C-alpha positions in Angstrom: 15.7 3.8 0.5 17.6 1.8 3.1 15.9 -0.1 5.9 17.4 -2.8 8.1 20.6 -4.7 7.3 19.8 -7.0 4.3 20.7 -10.3 6.0 18.8 -11.3 9.1 15.5 -12.9 9.9 13.1 -12.9 12.7 11.1 -15.8 13.9 8.9 -14.6 16.8 8.1 -11.3 18.5 7.9 -11.5 22.2 6.3 -8.6 24.1 7.7 -8.6 27.6 4.9 -8.0 29.9 4.3 -5.2 32.4 5.7 -7.2 35.3 9.2 -6.5 34.0 10.8 -3.5 35.7 11.8 -1.3 32.8 13.1 1.8 34.5 16.8 2.4 33.8 16.9 -0.3 31.2 18.0 0.7 27.7 18.7 -1.9 25.1 19.9 -0.8 21.6 19.7 -2.6 18.3 22.4 -5.3 18.3 22.8 -7.7 15.4 25.3 -10.5 15.3 25.9 -11.9 11.8 27.3 -15.4 11.4 27.8 -16.5 7.8 27.0 -20.1 7.3 26.6 -21.7 3.9 25.3 -18.5 2.4 22.8 -17.9 5.3 23.1 -15.6 8.2 22.3 -16.5 11.8 21.2 -13.8 14.2 20.4 -14.3 17.8 18.5 -11.5 19.4 17.8 -7.8 19.0 15.8 -5.3 21.1 14.8 -2.2 19.2 15.7 0.5 21.8 12.9 -0.8 24.1 12.6 -3.9 26.3 9.0 -4.2 25.2 10.0 -4.8 21.6 12.4 -7.7 21.7 12.8 -9.8 18.5 14.3 -13.3 18.5 16.0 -14.1 15.3 16.5 -17.3 13.4 18.2 -18.5 10.2 16.7 -16.7 7.1 16.5 -13.4 5.3 15.1 -10.1 6.5 13.4 -8.4 3.5 15.4 -5.5 2.0 13.2 -2.5 1.2 15.9 -0.8 -0.7 14.8 0.8 -4.0 15.9 3.5 -6.4 14.0 5.6 -8.9 16.9 7.8 -10.1 19.0 6.6 -13.0 22.6 6.1 -11.7 26.0 6.3 -13.4 27.1 3.1 -11.5 24.7 0.4 -10.3 24.4 -0.3 -6.6 25.6 -3.7 -5.2 23.1 -6.5 -5.6 20.6 -7.0 -2.8 21.2 -10.0 -0.6 24.7 -10.3 -2.2 22.8 -11.7 -5.2 20.8 -14.3 -3.3 20.7 -17.5 -5.3 22.1 -15.7 -8.4 25.7 -15.6 -7.3 27.7 -18.1 -9.2 24.9 -20.7 -8.9 23.1 -19.6 -12.1 24.6 -19.5 -15.6 24.4 -16.4 -17.8 23.2 -17.3 -21.3 25.5 -16.0 -24.0 23.2 -16.6 -27.0 19.8 -15.4 -28.0 16.6 -17.1 -27.1 13.9 -18.1 -29.6 10.8 -16.3 -28.3 7.6 -16.3 -30.2 7.0 -12.9 -31.7 10.4 -11.6 -30.8 13.6 -11.1 -32.9 16.5 -13.4 -32.8 18.6 -10.8 -31.0 20.5 -11.8 -27.8 18.5 -11.2 -24.6 20.3 -11.2 -21.2 19.0 -14.3 -19.3 19.7 -16.5 -16.4 19.2 -20.2 -16.0 17.6 -21.1 -12.6 17.6 -24.6 -11.2 15.3 -26.2 -8.7 12.8 -23.5 -8.0 10.4 -24.6 -5.3 6.6 -24.4 -5.1 5.0 -21.9 -2.8 8.2 -20.0 -2.4 8.2 -16.2 -2.8 11.2 -15.0 -4.9 12.1 -11.4 -4.5 14.0 -10.2 -7.7 15.9 -7.0 -8.5 18.6 -5.8 -10.9 19.9 -2.8 -12.8 19.4 -2.4 -16.6 20.9 -0.2 -19.2 20.4 -0.1 -23.0 22.4 0.7 -26.2 20.8 1.8 -29.5 18.0 4.0 -28.1 17.7 6.8 -25.6 15.2 4.9 -23.5 13.1 1.8 -23.6 10.7 -0.1 -21.3 12.3 -3.4 -20.2 10.5 -6.4 -18.8 11.9 -9.2 -16.8 10.0 -12.4 -17.5 10.1 -16.0 -16.2 9.4 -19.3 -17.8 9.3 -22.4 -15.7 9.5 -25.7 -17.5 6.7 -25.5 -20.1 4.7 -22.6 -18.6 4.2 -19.4 -20.5 6.2 -16.3 -19.9 5.1 -14.0 -17.1 6.2 -10.6 -16.2 8.0 -10.3 -12.9 9.2 -6.7 -13.0 9.7 -3.7 -15.3 11.9 -0.6 -15.6 12.3 2.2 -18.2 16.0 1.7 -19.1 18.2 4.5 -20.5 21.4 4.6 -22.5 23.6 6.7 -20.3 22.8 5.4 -16.9 21.4 2.4 -15.0 17.8 2.0 -14.0 16.6 -0.2 -11.1 14.1 -3.0 -11.6 12.4 -4.7 -8.6 9.7 -7.4 -8.4 9.5 -11.1 -8.1 7.3 -14.2 -8.5 5.8 -17.3 -7.0 5.8 -20.6 -8.9 2.8 -22.9 -8.5 4.8 -26.1 -8.8 8.5 -27.1 -8.5 10.6 -26.3 -11.6 13.9 -28.1 -12.3 14.9 -25.7 -15.0 13.6 -22.1 -15.5 14.8 -19.1 -17.5 14.7 -15.5 -16.2 14.8 -13.2 -19.3 15.1 -9.5 -19.9 13.5 -8.1 -23.1 12.2 -5.0 -24.7 8.5 -4.2 -24.3 8.3 -1.9 -27.3 9.7 -2.5 -30.8 13.0 -0.8 -30.3 16.2 -2.6 -31.2 18.0 -1.5 -28.1 20.5 -4.0 -26.7 20.1 -4.7 -23.0 22.8 -5.0 -20.4 22.0 -6.0 -16.8 24.1 -5.8 -13.6 23.8 -6.5 -9.9 21.0 -9.0 -10.3 19.6 -10.6 -7.2 17.1 -13.4 -6.6 16.2 -14.1 -2.9 13.8 -16.9 -1.9 11.4 -16.6 1.1 9.2 -19.4 2.5 5.6 -18.4 3.2 6.5 -18.4 6.9 9.5 -16.1 6.4 7.4 -13.7 4.3 4.7 -13.6 6.9 7.2 -13.1 9.7 8.7 -10.1 7.8 5.2 -8.7 7.5 4.5 -9.1 11.2 7.9 -7.4 11.9 6.9 -4.4 9.9 3.4 -4.3 11.4 4.8 -4.4 14.9 7.4 -1.7 14.3 5.4 0.6 12.0 1.7 0.2 13.1 2.2 -0.3 16.9 4.0 1.6 19.6 5.1 1.0 23.2 3.2 2.9 25.9 4.0 3.5 29.6 1.2 4.9 31.8 2.3 6.7 34.9 -0.1 7.0 37.8 0.3 9.3 40.8 -1.7 11.3 43.2 -2.0 15.1 43.2 1.2 15.4 45.3 3.2 13.5 42.7 3.5 10.3 44.8 3.4 7.2 42.7 0.5 4.7 43.2 1.5 1.1 43.1 -1.3 -1.4 42.4 -3.6 1.0 40.6 -6.0 -0.9 38.3 -5.6 0.0 34.6 -8.2 -0.5 31.9 -7.3 0.5 28.4 -9.5 0.3 25.3 -8.7 1.3 21.7 -11.7 3.4 20.5 -10.5 4.2 17.0 -7.7 3.3 14.6 -5.2 5.8 13.1 -4.8 3.8 9.9 -7.5 4.6 7.4 -9.3 1.4 6.3 -12.6 1.7 4.5 -14.7 0.9 1.5 -16.7 2.4 -1.3 -20.4 3.2 -0.6 -23.3 3.9 -2.9 -26.6 5.6 -2.5 -27.9 2.1 -1.4 -26.6 2.9 2.1 -29.0 5.8 2.5 -32.0 4.9 4.7 -30.6 1.4 5.3 -29.8 1.5 9.0 -28.5 -2.1 9.3 -26.1 -1.5 6.4 -25.0 1.8 8.0 -24.4 0.2 11.3 -22.5 -2.7 9.7 -20.3 -0.2 7.8 -19.5 2.1 10.8 -18.7 -0.9 13.0 -15.8 -1.8 10.7 -14.6 1.2 8.7 -13.3 4.7 9.4 -13.1 5.9 5.8 -15.5 6.0 2.8 -15.4 6.8 -0.9 -18.5 7.3 -3.1 -18.6 4.7 -5.8 -20.3 6.8 -8.6 -22.3 9.5 -6.9 -19.6 12.3 -7.3 -18.6 11.5 -10.8 -19.5 14.0 -13.5 -22.0 11.8 -15.3 -23.9 11.4 -11.9 -24.0 15.1 -10.8 -24.6 16.6 -14.2 -26.1 14.1 -16.6 -27.4 16.9 -18.8 -25.5 20.1 -19.4 -26.4 22.8 -16.8 -28.6 20.4 -14.8 -26.4 19.9 -11.7 -27.8 17.9 -8.8 -25.9 17.1 -5.6 -28.8 15.8 -3.6 -27.5 12.2 -3.4 -23.8 13.0 -2.5 -25.1 15.6 0.0 -27.0 12.9 1.8 -24.1 10.4 1.6 -21.8 13.1 3.1 -24.3 13.7 5.9 -23.9 10.0 6.8 -20.1 10.3 6.7 -20.0 13.3 8.9 -22.7 12.0 11.4 -20.6 8.9 11.9 -17.2 10.7 12.2 -15.8 9.1 9.1 -13.5 10.6 6.6 -14.1 10.5 2.8 -12.1 10.5 -0.4 -13.3 12.6 -3.3 -13.7 10.3 -6.4 -13.5 11.7 -9.0 -13.4 15.1 -10.7 -12.6 14.0 -14.2 -12.2 10.6 -15.9 -10.0 10.4 -19.0 -11.8 7.3 -20.3 -14.4 8.6 -22.8 -16.8 5.8 -22.0 -17.2 7.3 -18.5 -17.4 10.9 -19.7 -20.9 12.4 -19.9 -22.3 12.0 -23.4 -22.9 15.8 -23.7 -19.3 16.5 -22.8 -18.0 14.2 -25.5 -19.8 16.4 -28.1 -17.9 19.6 -26.9 -14.7 20.9 -28.4 -12.4 23.9 -28.0 -13.7 26.7 -25.9 -17.0 25.0 -25.1 -15.1 22.1 -23.5 -12.7 24.4 -21.7 -15.7 26.3 -20.2 -17.4 23.1 -19.2 -14.4 21.6 -17.3 -13.8 25.0 -15.6 -17.5 25.1 -14.5 -17.2 21.5 -13.3 -14.2 22.3 -11.0 -15.7 25.5 -9.8 -19.1 23.9 -9.0 -17.7 20.9 -7.2 -15.0 22.7 -5.2 -17.3 25.5 -4.1 -19.8 22.9 -3.0 -17.4 20.5 -1.2 -14.3 22.6 -0.3 -12.6 21.0 2.8 -15.1 18.1 3.0 -13.0 15.5 1.3 -9.5 14.6 2.4 -8.4 13.6 -1.2 -9.4 14.3 -4.7 -8.8 11.9 -7.6 -8.4 14.7 -10.0 -8.1 13.0 -13.4 -8.8 9.3 -13.2 -6.8 6.8 -15.2 -4.7 9.4 -17.1 -2.0 6.8 -17.9 -4.5 4.7 -19.9 -6.8 7.3 -21.5 -6.5 10.8 -22.9 -9.9 12.1 -23.8 -9.3 15.6 -22.3 -5.6 15.8 -23.3 -6.5 15.0 -26.9 -9.0 17.8 -27.0 -7.5 20.4 -24.7 -3.8 19.7 -25.2 -1.1 17.7 -23.4 -1.1 20.1 -20.4 -4.8 19.6 -19.6 -4.2 17.4 -16.6 -1.6 19.8 -15.2 -4.2 22.6 -15.5 -6.8 20.5 -13.7 -4.5 19.8 -10.8 -3.5 23.5 -10.5 -7.1 24.7 -10.6 -8.3 22.1 -8.0 -5.4 22.9 -5.7 -6.2 26.6 -5.9 -9.9 25.8 -5.0 -9.2 23.3 -2.2 -5.5 23.9 -1.1 -5.7 21.5 1.9 -6.9 18.5 0.0 -4.3 15.9 -1.2 -4.5 15.6 -4.9 -4.1 12.1 -6.2 -3.3 10.3 -9.4 -5.4 7.1 -9.5 -4.5 4.2 -11.7 -5.1 0.5 -12.3 -2.5 -2.2 -13.1 0.4 -0.5 -11.2 0.6 -3.1 -8.4 -1.8 -5.7 -9.9 0.5 -6.7 -12.8 3.5 -5.6 -14.7 2.2 -6.7 -18.1 0.5 -3.4 -18.7 3.1 -1.1 -20.1 0.8 2.0 -19.9 0.9 1.9 -16.1 4.2 0.4 -15.2 5.7 1.7 -12.0 8.2 3.8 -13.9 5.5 5.2 -16.2 3.6 6.2 -13.1 6.6 7.8 -11.5 7.4 9.7 -14.7 4.0 11.2 -14.8 4.1 12.2 -11.2 7.4 14.0 -11.8 5.9 15.8 -14.8 3.2 17.2 -12.6 5.6 18.2 -9.9 7.8 20.0 -12.5 4.6 21.8 -13.6 4.1 23.1 -10.1 1.5 20.6 -8.7 1.7 20.3 -5.0 0.3 17.9 -2.3 0.4 14.9 -4.7 -0.8 11.5 -3.7 -0.2 8.0 -5.2 -3.5 6.2 -5.8 -3.2 2.5 -6.6 -6.6 1.0 -7.5 -5.9 -2.6 -6.8 -8.4 -4.5 -9.0 -6.6 -7.8 -8.7 -6.6 -11.2 -10.4 -4.1 -13.5 -8.7 -1.8 -11.3 -6.7 1.9 -11.5 -6.9 3.2 -10.5 -3.4 6.8 -10.0 -4.4 5.8 -7.7 -7.3 3.4 -5.7 -5.1 6.1 -5.1 -2.5 8.7 -4.3 -5.1 6.5 -1.7 -6.7 5.6 -0.2 -3.3 9.3 0.0 -2.5 10.0 2.1 -5.6 7.0 4.3 -5.1 8.0 4.9 -1.5 11.2 6.6 -2.6 9.0 9.5 -3.7 8.0 10.1 -0.1 4.3 10.8 -1.1 1.1 9.4 0.5 0.4 6.0 -1.0 -3.2 4.6 -0.8 -4.8 1.4 -2.1 -7.9 3.1 -3.4 -10.3 0.4 -4.9 -9.2 -3.0 -3.7 -11.1 -6.1 -4.9 -10.4 -9.5 -6.5 -12.0 -10.7 -9.7 -15.1 -12.8 -9.3 -13.8 -15.3 -11.9 -12.5 -17.1 -8.8 -14.7 -19.0 -6.4 -15.4 -17.1 -3.2 -12.9 -19.0 -1.1 -10.1 -18.3 -3.5 -11.2 -14.7 -3.9 -11.0 -14.3 -0.1 -7.6 -15.9 0.1 -6.2 -13.5 -2.5 -7.8 -10.6 -0.8 -6.0 -11.4 2.4 -2.7 -11.5 0.5 -3.3 -8.0 -0.9 -4.4 -6.5 2.4 -1.5 -8.0 4.4 0.9 -6.5 1.8 -0.7 -3.1 2.0 -1.0 -2.9 5.8 2.5 -4.2 6.4 4.3 -1.9 4.0 5.5 1.2 5.9 4.8 3.6 2.9 1.1 2.7 2.6 -1.1 5.3 4.3 -4.5 3.8 3.7 -6.6 1.0 2.2 -10.0 1.3 0.5 -12.1 -1.6 -0.6 -14.3 -1.4 -3.7 -17.2 -3.3 -2.2 -20.2 -1.1 -2.3 -23.3 -3.2 -1.8 -26.2 -3.2 -4.3 -29.3 -5.3 -4.5 -27.7 -7.1 -7.5 -24.4 -7.5 -5.7 -21.1 -5.6 -5.9 -18.8 -4.4 -8.7 -16.6 -7.6 -8.5 -16.4 -8.6 -4.8 -18.9 -8.4 -2.0 -18.1 -8.8 1.7 -21.6 -9.8 2.6 -24.8 -11.0 1.1 -27.9 -8.7 1.0 -28.8 -9.8 4.5 -25.4 -8.6 5.7 -24.2 -12.1 6.5 -20.5 -12.4 5.8 -19.2 -14.0 2.7 -15.6 -15.5 2.8 -14.1 -12.1 1.9 -16.0 -10.5 4.7 -14.6 -13.0 7.2 -11.1 -12.1 6.0 -11.7 -8.4 6.5 -13.3 -8.9 10.0 -10.4 -11.2 11.1 -7.7 -8.8 9.9 -9.4 -5.8 11.5 -9.5 -7.8 14.8 -5.8 -8.6 14.5 -4.9 -5.0 13.7 -6.6 -3.5 16.7 -5.5 -3.6 20.4 -7.8 -5.8 22.4 -8.9 -5.0 25.9 -5.9 -4.3 28.1 -6.0 -4.6 31.9 -3.5 -4.8 34.7 -2.0 -2.9 37.7 0.8 -0.4 38.1 4.1 -1.7 39.3 6.3 -0.4 42.2 7.2 2.5 40.0 3.6 3.5 39.6 3.7 2.5 35.9 1.9 0.1 33.6 3.3 -0.8 30.1 1.6 -2.2 27.0 2.2 -2.3 23.2 -0.7 -1.0 21.1 -1.8 -0.3 17.6 -1.9 3.4 16.6 -5.1 5.2 17.3 -7.2 6.8 20.1 -7.5 5.1 23.5 -9.9 5.4 26.4 -8.1 5.0 29.8 -9.8 4.2 33.2 -7.6 4.2 36.3 -8.9 3.0 39.7 -7.1 3.1 43.1 -8.9 2.4 46.3 -12.1 4.5 46.1 -10.7 6.9 43.6 -10.9 6.7 39.8 -10.1 8.8 36.7 -11.0 8.6 33.1 -8.9 10.0 30.2 -8.1 9.6 26.6 -4.8 9.7 24.7 -3.6 9.4 21.1 -1.1 6.9 20.0 0.5 8.2 16.8 3.5 6.8 14.7 6.8 7.3 16.4 10.0 5.4 17.3 10.0 6.5 21.0 8.0 5.0 23.8 4.8 7.0 24.4 4.6 8.2 28.1 1.2 9.2 29.5 0.7 10.5 33.0 -2.6 10.6 34.9 -3.2 11.9 38.5 -5.9 10.7 40.9 -7.5 13.3 43.1 
């Protein structure tokens, strides 16, 4: 997937105000590259609209290119190799790694890595001696332990793309970037087109803001006239965003029922909800045949009454620890009948009520149903659910896909492989669910994984975001902000759900507030970001063309126009699109 040219950077976004006469002015994207000491200098670019002018400075523009198909010939390295282009030395001998054989592993020596720098890494891998093998790229800096910075499932007859990266906590004079097998195969690894591109924190944040402004916002021109078509100069304009297009929400539990302060707090912030436990099989049918939907019915009433949307979580869970005890005792035909009854009951009850269904939760890590009903059990679940609720998007939902690359069960390539199996089996309307239960987040890895998943052109959601409570609250909040900025700024992410349902005893791992609904540090982060990601009050007057221009986040808007003793109210929707949105309103 190609995005912008790989070498350019942007420093500031200037929104030229409505006083600028824009009629007849058309500026196209124009980039001027000047190579200087391995860097590229770019002056200015306007993206087809004078309201969206970007001023560029020395530094890299992030390259979102990614590939999920194995290729006969590797593509050229991103960023022309970055700092791995003659400045690093390929090791020709094997490395002594604890627990590994003495075989030769491809590796690079890296000099002078700097602290608090985000390094985006990519390369192509191929193996000999096995048909396929999971390959991990790792980094050791000075005396620190090995850490995973990216993975790929390599093959023997073609090249596979690996993308990720790392952040080092302290400067490193000498580091080693190493490729090795995750499994016990004796495959020999070959690498090609390797790239390592550093970004300062400021450059990384500027790239995020660039994507937010081009993907989550849009230019609007409001035209005001009278009933005869005559333009009205000097008409007073008031614009207010009343809802967001981007789904941003959280888990809720039955604790929200009857709790009006909690309900108001939730609705003021979020437009989407997911039930934490109340739809799971062990909650709705704790004893065989004793089905009770009273609690989820009441929660759904709250959702509908407040014009929220809701995800369905979940129909089945492959982890036997979260499968009803009575189900674990069933085998063969009895188990088949029970799962069929579960789907029929749930879908008949809630058809068209939920925008998504997590059909078979964590199927990359666990296989309770597939062990007992055969390897095609998940495929049968998806087919049956789709037949029962054909307009719902059916999701895989997994942990440790973006959180880390040390979990071989849920590597990005393993996830992609399972999705493709489902598609070959006839499953439609798939969705990519990334739980997002983070420790310390690795922003370069998160973005690299999203880049690869984006090539599938399926809906991607962060479905259960939180940060472990092994950190203090301030650190927890800081890491949460890192994750949310990565999700919101990536053009392939369609929604973000937090896993912060409030209970009297706290939350699963991370709370946004205390039990009195006073913000904790993580709550402050969420509130601040939501404020940043919504258009504030916009006021002004039409120019001599009878027009007023502004740049707004996607969503629904309320418009009030006043001219002399006349006024008009209207609404309009601002959806994703590259063209300027034109809206015309007439005053009687």
